[in-house]
Structure formats: C-alpha cells, structure tokens
C-alpha positions, 0 to 999 in steps of 0.5 A: 669692292674693297675700300683702301685702308685709312691707316696701316697697322703700326704694330706690324712691320711693313715690308714688301716681300714680293719683288714683282709687286714692288716693281709694279708699285714703283711703276704705278707711283711713277705714272699716277703719283699719290693716286697709285693706290687707287689705280691698283685698287681699280685694277684688282677690282677689274680682275676680280669681276672677271674672275681672274684671281691670280691677277686680282691677288697680284694687284692687291699686293701691288696696292699694299706695296704702294701704300708702304712706299708712300708712307710718310713715317717709318714704322718699326726698326730700320736695318 
C-alpha cells in the first residue's frame, strides 16, 4: 500500500497528459469531493492486490490527476 504524498514537487510542472485519467479524476471529484484521492488510492490498491497491473496503473494516474486538480495554488507557468 502506498501513502498519499503530502505535497507535490513544486519544481516540476504538474500536467495531466492522460485524458482517461483526467476524466476519471473529474468523476471521482464530483462523487467524492476532497476524498477523491483516497478513493483512487483504494481502487489502485484493490487492483494491485488482485494482480491487475493495468487497472492499478490507471488508478495511480487518476490519483495523480486528482491531486493536481485539487491543488490550491498553480505551480509553474500559466499558458
């Protein structure tokens, strides 16, 4: 099991490249609000325990996207 990081590296740009992860993150945020990151983490752990690596990786990307979407501050350049 992996703990949710308490902060995101401010020196790196926080971008979401995966459209499916973005859509999944938006749905989780709509359904679970601020707890969406924890829900994605639970889903990733569930699939990891079952040996379903593709699903596990998907939910890890969703978790990352949720964290980025719920940031209070913008990091990096705004384009």
